[in-house]
N, C-alpha and C positions, 0 to 999 in steps of 0.2 A: 712238498713245496709249500712255503708260506706265502701269504698274501701281504706284501709290504704295506699296502694302504691300511689293512686291518691292524698290522703290527704297530704302525705309527699312531693310529687312533688309540689303541690300547695303551701305548706309552703316554700319550697326551692325557688320557683319562687318569692314569696313575699319577702323573705329575700334578694334575688338578686336584686329585683327592689328597695327595700328600700336602700340597699347599693349603688346601681348605682346613686340614687338621691343624697345621701350623698356625694359620690365621685365627682359628677358633681359640687356640691356647694363648696367643700373644695379643689378642684384642683387635686385630685387623678386621676380622669378620664382622664384629659389631660396628666398627667404624664404617665399613663398606655399607652395611645396612642403614646406619644412621645417615650417611651421605646420600643414600638413595631414597631417604624419607620413607622407609618401609618399617612395619612393625614386626615383632617376633612372630605374631600370629600369621601375618602374610607370608613370611618365609616358611613357617611351619606348614601352611596349607600347600605351598608349592612342593615341599619335600614330603608331604603326606605323613607328618608327625605332629605330636602335640606341641603347643607353644612352649610348654615347660621343658621340652627336650632341646629346643633351640636355645632357651635360656641357659641350660646346663652346658651346651656346647660352647656358648659365648663366654661362660665363666671358666671354661677349661676343666669343668668337673666331670664331663663325659666326652668321649671321643666319638665323632660321627663314624658310623659303620654301615655297611650294606648299601642297598639301593638308595635310601634316604641320603646317605653321605655322598654318593655320586651325584645326586640331584643338587644337593647343597653346594658341592664343588662347582657344578655348571652354573648355578645361580650366582655364586660369588664372583666367579671369573667373568661372567657376562655383565654383571653390575659394575665390577671394578674396572673393566676395560672401557667403560663409558666415561670415566673420570679423566681429567687432564693428568697425563703421566701414567694412566692405568693403575694397576695394583702397586707398582713400584712407587708411583706418586703418592698413593695413600699411605704406604709404609714409610716413605721418607717424611711425610707431614707428621706422622706419629712419632718418629724417632729423631727428627731433625737432621737426619743424614740425607744428603742430596742424592737423588737418583743419577746414574750416569747419563751422559748425553745420548739422545736417540741416535740409533744407527752406528753406535760404537761397537756393538757386538758383545757388550759386557754383561748383558742379561738376555735370557732366552725365555720366551713364553711367560706367563703369569708372574713375573718378578722372581723367577727361580734363577739363581746364579748359574751362569754357564761354567761348566768345569771343562777346562781345556786339557787334553792329554799332552804330555810332553814326552819326547823321545828320550831314551837313556843317555844319548850323547848331547842333550841340550844343557846349556850352562845352568 
């Protein structure tokens, strides 16, 4: 028997980690850090890594892994959620693509698109 709460937490952790890796590659992670007025050294200290590692993550030259990556994901999600529009707002400011209106159900969690299942008889 599985614990549904633990399963949901594990899923949220994986979604955060996946998003953090994507944000590191596409520049969103740096934008979040800049908007929060934090240095790479401060993020590195929180993640227990060298500042040069954060620099490599932000350049997309290294992929965050292990416990530091999980911490990095929590930090980015926490910081990003404090901005108007959350992470979706940060990403839309970077790309010029507007975020969907709040409450429309078009995004779920940390700016990760919601994938809706369709039945086989759906048009």
